[in-house]
N, C-alpha and C positions, 0 to 999 in steps of 0.2 A: 511327142511328149517332152521335149528339151525347150529351155529356154535357149535363148541367143548364149548365154553365158558358159552353156554346157553342165547347168544344173537339172535335176530329175525334179519335173514339176508332179504332185500328187492331188488326183481330182475326188473328189466324192462322187460315189456311184452308189447307187441303188441295194445293190450288195454288204457298202459300207455301213448304211443309216441301217438296214435290218441288222447288222452283226453290232451297233453300239447299243440298239434298242434292246436286242437280248440280255446285253451285258447289263444295261440300267435295270430290268424288269430281274435278275439274279439278284445284283445288290440288293433289291426295295426288298426280295424275298426275305435272302438270310437278315437282313434289320428287321425286318417284322418279328421273324421267325425267334432270334435272339432277344428283342424287345419283350414279347407274349410270355416266352420262356421267365425272364427275371421278373417280371410280375405275377408271374400264377404262385409261388413261391411262400408269399407272404400274404393269401389271401384267404379269406375266412367267410365261409358261405351262412348265413342267419338272416332269421325271418326278423325285417323291420314294420313297425308302424309310422306312420307319421302322416302330418294333419297338412292340409292343404286348406283355404280358404278362399272360394270363387268369388269375385266379387260383382256388384251390381248385374246380375243376371237378370235378363229380362222377363216380363211378367211372371210367368205359374214355372217357368222351366223349371227351377231350382226345386220342387218336389217331382219332379219327376226322377231324380237320383234314388236310386233303391239299394241296399244292402246287397251284395254280390255282385254288381256290375263291373264291369272291367273298364277301367279310363284309361285311355288311351293320350299322348302327348301329338296334340293336332299337329303339331310343326314338322317335329323329326318322327311321329308314327311309334315311339318307342311305347309299350304297354307301364303305367306306371303302379301299376298295383290294382284289387281288387277292394271295394268299397266295405269297409268295416260298418261303419255307422256313418251318420247323417245329421246335420241339424239346421234347420232354413230359419234366418234370422232378416227382418227389415232390412235394408242398405243403409248406412248414413255417412255423412259427410262434414267435417268441418266446416263453419258457416258463421259471419257475424253478424250478431242482433244490432239491428243499427238503434234500435231503442234505447239498450243499454251500450254498448260499444262491447261487448262482449264475445271472445269469441265459443260457440256452442256446438254440439253435435246434433244434426238435425237429420230426420228421414229424406230416404231419396223415395219420392212417388213411384208405383209401377216397379222399382227393383229390389229385389234379393240378394241376399248373401249367401252363400251356404257354405259350412264347416265342413268339408269331409276328411273323414278318418280312414286312411289305406293301410292295408299290408300287403307286403310283395317279399318275396325273398331276394337278399341283398349279397355281392361279392363286396367285404368289407376291407379296407385295407390303411394304411396310416394316414394315408392322402382323402382317399373319398370313400361314400358311399354310390354302389352302383346298383342299381337292380339288374337282376342278369340280362335284361333283353337290352342295358344298354344306358337305359336312364339314371344321371344324375344327383342323388338328393343332398339336396343344401339347403340349410335355412334362411330364409332370405332370397332365394331363387323365383325367377318370376315361374308360373305355368300357365301355358295356355291346355288346358284338358280339356277332354271330349269323350262322354260317353255315349249309350245306345239315346239318343233323342237330344241331347243337349251339347251345348258348352257353354268354356267360361276363360276368363283369366284372372289370375288372382298370384297368390304368393303360397311356396312352403312355411309353414309358420312355425312345427317343432317335427321333433325326430323323439321315437325309441325304442332304440333297441333292444333287443331282448338281451336279459341279466346285468343294463344298468340301473342304478338305484334313483332313482328323482327326488 
């Protein structure tokens, strides 16, 4: 274990690797506990209503959305809330009218847009509104939502917190 210069040489072995891993896990656990305790002091839980708009849903799937359905983020599997109300309208998009040259709103055949009002319990801080499941609610955020028998993509278009004057 000594080199030609008579200096001791250290070799990494299995025990050293296990010891390093235990120290790193303990440090991460301490950091996470410290972080969660500092955030919990300024969190207030309340009921939040927010509106999502699912665009260009195929066929008649938008009519399957019913009050009381639980909507889930189809990517991260967070519960987004339960459906309070829903309205379905024809999907539209901006197109050019080639006879006049104007840009007009026109209907997309076979597609529907669903405007869904959701309600969920949220933890609110100065920085964010997050459902108790962990889903972060932000106006303009893209949504990939799924319910029983339907799914769609769209955006969060409005947030109504209890006690807010609109």
